[in-house]
N, C-alpha and C positions, 0 to 999 in steps of 0.2 A: 892710523888714519892721517896723522900729521904729514908723513912723507908723501902721501897721495896729493894733499893740497899743495905741498911744496912743488911737486912735479907739475901739477895742473897750473899753478901760477907761473912757473918758468916757461911752460909751453905757451900759455896765453901771452906772456910778455914777449916771446919770440915771434909768435904768429901775428899778433895785432898790427904791427907796423907794415906787414906785407899787404894790407889792404890799400896801401898807397900805390901799389903796382897797377891795379885796374884804373885808378885815377890818372896815372901817368899815361897809360894806353889810351884812355878817352881823350886826353889833351892832344896826344900825338895823332890820333885818328882824325879828330876835328881840325887839327892844325891851328887851334885857337884856345886861348885861355881867357877870352873876354868875359865869359860868364862867371868867372871866379873873382871874388873881391880881393884886391891887392892888400887892403887893410887887414883882412882875415889871414891871408897867406903870410904876410910879413909878421903879423902878430904871433901866429903859430910858430913860425921859424925862430923868432926871437925867444919865445918860451922854450922851445926844444933846445936851442943853444945854451940858454941859461940853466936848464936842468941837467945838461950833460955832465958837468963836473961832479955834481952830487951823485948822479947815477954811477959814474965811473968809480967814485970812492965808496959807494954804499956797500954794506955787508949783505944787503938783501939781493939775492941773485936774480929774482924776478924783475926788480926795478933796474938793476944793472943791465941785464940783457935787453929789456924794453928800451931803456934810454939810449943805449949804443945803436941798436938796430933801427930804432925810430929816427935817430939823428941821420943815419946813412940813407934810409929810404925817403924820409921827408925832405932831406936835402936834394935828392934826385927829383922829387915832385916839385919842390920850390924852383929848382933850375928850369924845369919844363914850363912852369907857370910864367916865369920871367922871360924865357926864350921865346915862347909863343905869344907873348904880349907885345913884342917888338912890332912896330909898324901899324899899330892899331890906333 
């Protein structure tokens, strides 16, 4: 049963950050991020960046995959939040 939970955790760690993609599409569709708190977005980004080294060095494959994929996809979301905030 242990390998099942390992694979389940790895799959979840990989899939969870992909929920940033609909968030990015919503921002692009509306061409605005004014309804998103900058404090929230910056706070999340700082936490993701600070967690990345530990995720990279971790022996826990689920955490490692989640940390790296989340950094990549939330960075894209954060870019869109900042980009579509211009001029508001």
